[in-house]
N, C-alpha and C positions, 0 to 999 in steps of 0.2 A: 817556648814562645808563648806570648799572651796577646789577647785582643781585648781592649777595654778592661784591662786588669784581670781578665779570666784566662785560665790556661786553654790553649788550643789543643784539642784532642786528636786532630788529624791535620794533614797538610793537603792542599789541593794538588792534584797532579800537575807536573810541569808540562808545557806544550811539547809535543813530539816534533822535533826539528832535526836537521842534519847535525847541527852543533850538539844538541842534547844526546844524540846517539854517539857521536864521535868523542864525547867526554867519557864514554864507557868502553868503547871498542875502537879499533883502528880501521882505517880505510883498507889496509892490507888484509885484515881479518875478513872484511866483507868481500873483497875481490876473491880471496882464496876460497871462501865458502861457496859463493854463488857462481864463480867462473871455473873453479877447480884449478886455478893458476895463481901461484904466489908472484906478486909483482917482482920482476927482474928487469932492470933498465939496460942490460947489456945484450939482450937477444930479442929476436922476433918470435911471435907465437901464432898459432892457428886460433881463430876465434871459435870457441866451443859452442857458441850460439848460432853459428852458420853451418851449413851443410857441406860446403866445399872443404878441401884440405890445404888451402893456400895459407902459408905463414906470412900474413901481411899485417900483423898487429904488434904494437909496441906499448909499453908503459912509459909514461914520462910525468914529470912534475910541472904543473902549469905555473903561471906568474903569480898566482895566489897561494902557491905552496901545496896545492891539492894534487893527488895522484889521478891521472887520467889514463884511459885505455883507448888508444887510437887504432882504428881498423881502416886501413887505406882502401881495401877492396870493397868494403861495405859502406864506406864514407861515414863511419861512426866515430865519435869522440866522446866517450862516456866517462862519467865519474862512477864511483862504486854504487851509488843509488840508482843511476840510470841502468846499470847492469841488472839489478834486481827487477826493475820495471820491465826490461826487455826479456829477461829470462822467464818471467811468469806472466807476461802480458797484462800487467796491472798498472794502475796510476801511481804517480809519485807518492801521494798520501798513503796508498795501500802498501807501497814498498817500504815506507817508514814503519808502518805497523807490522809488516812481516818481519823486518829485521829486528825490531824491538821484541816481538814475540819469540823469534828463533833464538835470540840471545838473552831472553828473560830480563829485558831492560824495563 
């Protein structure tokens, strides 16, 4: 690549977004790593981020084609990024940075 006829010696980093992360790893990877559960659409799960032992959670694909983790008892409906936020008590932006760092993105 060049700029004004001169070679560019470096590229500016791309902004860290959901899409930029999902170009490198899958939603399943993120759910598996941070929930310890691989998405399975045929059964119910216990939410490992809650203290009770009730199996009131399911994975489903929403109308935008994204995987969601629905917890009926806790009234949560999370995507994989929300899981990281909740698991570590961090903001969305911090969750993006954590995922990127953990996966060397």
